[in-house]
N, C-alpha and C positions, 0 to 999 in steps of 0.2 A: 504494500500500500504506500501511497505517497506520504511524505512528511506532513504532519497536521498543519504546519504553517503554509504549505503550498496548497493552492486550489486543487481540488480533486475533480476528476471527470465524473460525468453522470453515472457511468457504469460502476466506478469505484464507490460513489455515494450509495447507489442501490445495493451494492455488495455489503457495505458497512451497515446500512439499515437492516438488511436481512439478518446478518450475523449478530448484530447487537440486540435486535429484537428477540431472536431465538435464544440467545444467551440469557437475556433478562427473563424471558418467560420460564425457561428451565430453572433458573436460580430462584425466581420468585415462588414457583410451585414447591421447590425443595424447602425454601424458608417457611412457607405456609405449613408444610407437612412437619417440619422440625418444631414448629411452635404449637403442635397438637397437644393442647392441654385437656385434661379430663376426658380423653378418648373422643374429643370433639373435632374430628377432621373437618376440612372445609365442606366437602359434600354432605356430611352429616349435619353440620351447622346450617347449610343452605336448605336442607329438607325441613329441619325444625323451623327455620325462619319462614319458609313458604307456607307450611301448615299453620304456623302461629299467626301470620299476617293475612292469609287468604282463607284459611279454613280447610276442611276436608276437600280432597280433589281426587279425580281418577288417577290411577297409577300411571297411565300413559301420559296424561297432561303434566303430572309432576315430573316424569322423566324428561319430557320435552323442555319444560321450564329449566331444569337443572342441566340439560345437555347430556343426559345419561342414556345409555342403551337400555332396552327393557331388561336384559340380563343383569346389568349393574344396578339398575333401580330395584330389582327384586332382591339382590344381595344386600343392598343398603337398607331396605325396609325390613328384611329378615333380621338383620343385626339389631336394628332399633326396636323391632318388635320383641326380640328375645330379652332386651333390656327393659321392656315395659314402657317405652317412650312413645311408640307408634302402634296403632292397631289397624287392621284391615276390616272393612265391613262391606256388605253388599250395597250396591247402588240402589236407591229407593225406586227408581223407575227404569233402570236398564239392568236386567238380570245378568248380562254378560260382563258388566263393568264392576270393578272393585275400587272402593275408595280407601285412601290412606288418611288417617286422622291422628291427631295427638291424643294420647291418653292424659289423665289428670297429672301423672308423673311427668309426661312429656311437656305439658303446659308449664308446670313448675320449673322444669329444667330450662325450657326456652326463656321463661321470664328471668331466670337467674343468670344464664350464660350468654344470651344473644348480644346484648349491648357490650359487655366487657370483652367478649371474644372478637367481635367485629372491630372494636377499637384497637385491639392487639394486632389483628391482621391488616389493618389499614394504617398503622403507625408509620410505616415506611414512607407514606405519602406526605407525612408532616415535614419531610426534608424539602418539599417543594413549596414555593410561595402559593398562596391561594389562587392567584391568576394563572400560575403555571399548572396547578392541579386541574383547573377548568379547561385549559388548552389541551392538556394531556388526555383528559376524559373525552373531549370532543374528537381528538385525533384517533383514540382507540375506538370510539363508536363509528367513525368513518371507515376505519380499517375492518371492523367487524361487518359493517354493511357490505364492504367490498368482498369479503369472504362469502357472505350469504348470497351475493349476486353471482358468485362462482359456484354455487351449489353446496357450499360447506355447511354442515349442520353445526350450529353453535350451541 
């Protein structure tokens, strides 16, 4: 690559963007996994958050919202069900559908953990100024839209 003081070509810039973004994504996911407190990984936290904020929902819709395959969604719900945090129940009007919902213990856990855990997972963004956080979020949303336009499941 060219010396940082020298202007870089468009091709070099694209290469740097791809490399640095991939490096950041991998490192950020590793950091999120390493900060896994109280067995509350990010996918588990997101499921509790979704059920807490939206309420019971079809397993397929939950999986779509969380970006999980049906197999991964089943494994996630199975684990939380074994812990007594989530329950499955029949859909009231569609006998083929199964709803996931928080149990009373799941509701208490969500109430206790969601806010502090989300603050912990987003602390890295405190290194950015508020305006930079807004620009970063806008850029990430634009990139996600670009991936969706290319048929990538988010």
